[in-house]
C-alpha positions in Angstrom: 5.7 -9.8 13.7 2.6 -8.0 12.5 4.7 -5.3 10.8 6.9 -7.9 9.1 3.7 -9.7 7.9 2.4 -6.3 6.5 5.7 -5.6 4.7 5.7 -9.1 3.2 2.1 -8.6 1.9 3.0 -5.3 0.4 6.1 -7.0 -1.2 3.8 -9.7 -2.7 1.4 -7.1 -4.0 4.2 -5.1 -5.6 5.6 -8.3 -7.1 2.2 -9.0 -8.8 1.7 -5.5 -10.0 5.2 -5.2 -11.3 4.8 -8.6 -13.0 1.6 -7.4 -14.7 3.3 -4.2 -15.9 6.3 -6.3 -17.1 4.0 -8.5 -19.2 2.4 -5.4 -20.7 5.8 -4.0 -21.6 6.8 -7.4 -23.1 3.7 -7.2 -25.2 4.4 -3.6 -26.2 8.0 -4.4 -27.2 6.9 -7.5 -29.2 4.2 -5.5 -31.0 6.6 -2.7 -31.8 9.0 -5.2 -33.3 6.3 -6.8 -35.3 5.0 -3.5 -36.5 8.5 -2.5 -37.7 8.9 -5.9 -39.3 5.7 -5.4 -41.2 6.8 -1.9 -42.4 10.1 -3.4 -43.5 8.4 -6.1 -45.5 6.1 -3.5 -47.2 9.1 -1.3 -47.9 10.9 -4.3 -49.5 7.9 -4.9 -51.7 7.8 -1.2 -52.7 11.4 -1.5 -53.7 10.4 -4.1 -56.3 8.2 -1.7 -58.2 9.9 -0.1 -61.3 9.1 3.5 -60.5 10.4 3.3 -56.9 12.7 6.1 -55.7 14.7 5.8 -52.5 13.6 8.5 -50.0 16.2 11.0 -48.9 18.3 9.8 -45.9 17.3 11.2 -42.5 20.5 12.2 -40.6 22.6 10.1 -43.0 20.5 6.9 -42.4 18.5 5.2 -45.0 14.9 4.3 -44.5 15.7 0.6 -44.4 18.3 1.2 -41.6 15.7 3.2 -39.6 13.2 0.3 -39.9 15.8 -2.2 -38.7 16.7 0.0 -35.8 13.0 0.3 -34.8 12.6 -3.5 -34.9 15.8 -4.0 -32.8 14.6 -1.4 -30.3 11.2 -3.2 -29.9 13.0 -6.5 -29.3 15.4 -4.9 -26.8 12.5 -3.4 -24.9 10.8 -6.8 -24.7 14.0 -8.4 -23.4 14.5 -5.8 -20.7 10.8 -6.3 -19.6 11.5 -10.0 -19.5 14.2 -9.5 -17.0 11.9 -7.2 -15.0 9.3 -10.0 -15.0 11.8 -12.5 -13.7 12.8 -10.0 -10.9 9.2 -9.4 -9.9 8.4 -13.1 -10.0 11.4 -13.7 -7.6 10.1 -10.9 -5.4 6.7 -12.5 -5.2 8.0 -16.0 -4.6 10.3 -14.8 -1.8 7.3 -13.0 -0.2 5.2 -16.1 -0.3 7.9 -18.4 1.1 8.6 -15.9 3.9 4.9 -15.6 4.7 4.6 -19.4 4.9 7.6 -19.7 7.1 6.4 -16.9 9.3 3.0 -18.6 9.7 4.8 -21.8 10.7 6.8 -20.0 13.4 3.8 -18.3 14.8 1.7 -21.5 14.9 4.6 -23.3 16.6 4.8 -20.5 19.2 1.1 -20.7 19.8 1.2 -24.5 20.1 4.1 -24.3 22.5 2.4 -21.6 24.7 -0.7 -23.9 25.2 1.3 -27.0 26.0 1.4 -28.3 29.6 4.6 -27.5 31.6 7.0 -30.4 31.8 6.6 -32.8 34.7 9.2 -32.7 37.5 9.8 -36.2 38.7 12.3 -35.2 41.4 10.1 -33.6 43.9 
């Protein structure tokens, strides 16, 4: 039982560490998306100026398309990290529930071991 308890504590710790890392990745993806959105807004403002010239395409993609792709990539990264956060949360909840049930079983065994033997009324 001791090794099972150790494994569950390790699982709980990994769930918390993974959840923290997932939150950091969600923040990173959201900030990347916001940064690309800000660049796109500035680029749209620059397009309004009379002496604006469209930059040369990079690998047959316009600058606007590149900025849209950067924003979509940031959102997708945040979405994947959100799924990772849900998985780590489930891992941690499963470990907590298992530890609680394991504690109940061990306390019931200890209580049963200290109980008096049943009385034999037949002799």
